[in-house]
C-alpha positions as a printed Julia matrix, in Angstrom:
136×3 Matrix{Float64}:
 -17.01  -179.2    -8.32
 -17.03  -181.9    -6.11
 -19.27  -182.87   -3.05
 -18.03  -183.81    0.06
 -18.42  -187.78    0.36
 -20.65  -189.72    1.63
 -19.04  -192.79    3.32
 -19.73  -195.41    1.58
 -21.05  -197.37    4.94
 -23.49  -194.2     5.81
 -25.04  -194.01    1.75
 -28.43  -195.68    1.66
 -31.05  -195.11   -0.83
 -32.26  -191.55   -0.2
 -28.87  -189.8     0.4
 -27.36  -191.5    -3.58
 -30.42  -190.22   -5.08
 -29.95  -186.65   -3.8
 -26.13  -186.51   -4.39
 -26.97  -188.15   -8.34
 -30.03  -185.02   -8.25
 -26.91  -182.05   -6.89
 -24.32  -183.91   -9.56
 -26.71  -183.33  -11.76
 -28.04  -179.25  -10.88
 -23.99  -178.68  -11.1
 -24.69  -180.49  -15.39
 -21.59  -183.36  -14.54
 -24.08  -185.77  -15.4
 -21.14  -188.73  -15.29
 -21.23  -188.84  -11.92
 -24.97  -187.92  -11.63
 -25.22  -191.2   -13.17
 -23.29  -193.25  -11.08
 -25.02  -191.85   -8.23
 -28.5   -193.02  -10.14
 -28.1   -195.93  -10.03
 -26.57  -196.47   -7.42
 -29.32  -195.16   -5.21
 -31.31  -198.26   -7.48
 -29.18  -200.46   -6.46
 -29.58  -199.67   -3.22
 -33.78  -199.26   -3.46
 -33.83  -203.15   -4.82
 -33.85  -205.75   -2.83
 -30.78  -208.54   -3.79
 -33.36  -211.46   -4.43
 -35.82  -209.3    -7.33
 -34.31  -211.68  -10.23
 -34.98  -214.71   -8.12
 -38.6   -213.27   -7.81
 -38.5   -212.66  -11.49
 -37.53  -216.22  -12.66
 -40.51  -218.22   -9.65
 -43.13  -215.77  -11.09
 -41.33  -216.7   -14.66
 -41.53  -220.33  -12.93
 -45.79  -219.76  -12.51
 -46.62  -218.88  -15.46
 -44.77  -221.37  -16.82
 -46.42  -223.87  -15.02
 -50.26  -221.94  -16.17
 -49.18  -221.88  -20.06
 -48.94  -218.68  -20.0
 -45.05  -218.76  -21.65
 -45.16  -215.79  -23.48
 -45.29  -213.7   -20.14
 -43.21  -216.18  -18.58
 -40.48  -215.03  -20.52
 -41.19  -211.66  -20.05
 -41.0   -212.24  -16.52
 -37.52  -213.95  -16.47
 -35.74  -211.29  -18.6
 -37.43  -208.75  -15.83
 -35.34  -210.49  -14.54
 -32.03  -209.92  -16.04
 -32.39  -206.03  -15.94
 -31.54  -206.77  -12.18
 -28.93  -208.83  -12.06
 -27.36  -211.56  -14.99
 -28.26  -215.44  -12.42
 -26.88  -218.45  -14.17
 -29.89  -220.23  -14.05
 -31.97  -217.63  -15.09
 -30.81  -218.08  -17.89
 -30.79  -221.79  -18.24
 -34.56  -221.64  -17.92
 -34.95  -219.76  -20.44
 -33.06  -221.38  -22.92
 -35.57  -224.24  -21.82
 -38.17  -222.5   -22.27
 -37.02  -221.14  -25.63
 -36.31  -224.42  -26.39
 -39.4   -226.51  -25.43
 -41.67  -224.1   -25.15
 -41.96  -221.85  -27.48
 -39.36  -222.55  -30.1
 -37.27  -220.78  -30.29
 -33.75  -222.53  -31.29
 -32.84  -218.96  -32.11
 -32.63  -218.0   -28.8
 -32.39  -221.41  -26.85
 -29.31  -221.17  -28.51
 -28.31  -218.15  -27.54
 -29.17  -218.35  -23.12
 -27.61  -221.89  -23.24
 -24.51  -220.06  -24.65
 -25.09  -216.98  -21.94
 -25.04  -219.88  -19.44
 -22.5   -221.56  -20.22
 -20.35  -218.53  -19.83
 -21.1   -217.96  -16.83
 -18.71  -220.76  -16.04
 -20.88  -222.53  -13.57
 -20.24  -225.57  -10.47
 -19.16  -228.29  -12.73
 -20.25  -230.64   -9.96
 -23.22  -228.82   -8.34
 -25.01  -228.19  -12.12
 -23.01  -231.07  -13.81
 -26.68  -231.69  -15.05
 -27.31  -228.49  -16.04
 -24.19  -228.54  -18.15
 -23.74  -231.59  -20.3
 -27.65  -231.4   -20.78
 -26.77  -227.43  -21.92
 -24.22  -228.5   -24.1
 -25.75  -231.7   -25.82
 -28.75  -228.94  -26.53
 -26.24  -226.54  -28.26
 -25.04  -229.54  -30.08
 -28.28  -230.46  -31.12
 -29.42  -227.12  -32.17
 -26.6   -226.21  -34.15
 -26.73  -229.17  -36.41
 -29.66  -228.3   -37.45
């Protein structure tokens, strides 16, 4: 069973939620999950990750580094922003003394293929830290 689709441009958080709830009642959980995810995405600002990253940076300034870590990771739940990976790598590398996690996040940053001209300093630093951390 399928419901009559609402055109994409008319879908919003509420309509996607109700479509998901209907599919759930019809025991079509795969489609229900699709629409629940869509409802969540439509309910959030595209800037949610940025807000968490800025909050994390403020926690770092206050030397509340574990809380900063938590905030960066919450931001990553909403989208994978390259600079959030980079910021986490720096946090692990310089404040939390967790070289394994620093390596992980430097590599995740580079895996996003950041712009070679705009982000050259971050790319170069990440590569140098990966080499240094891997040598130990």
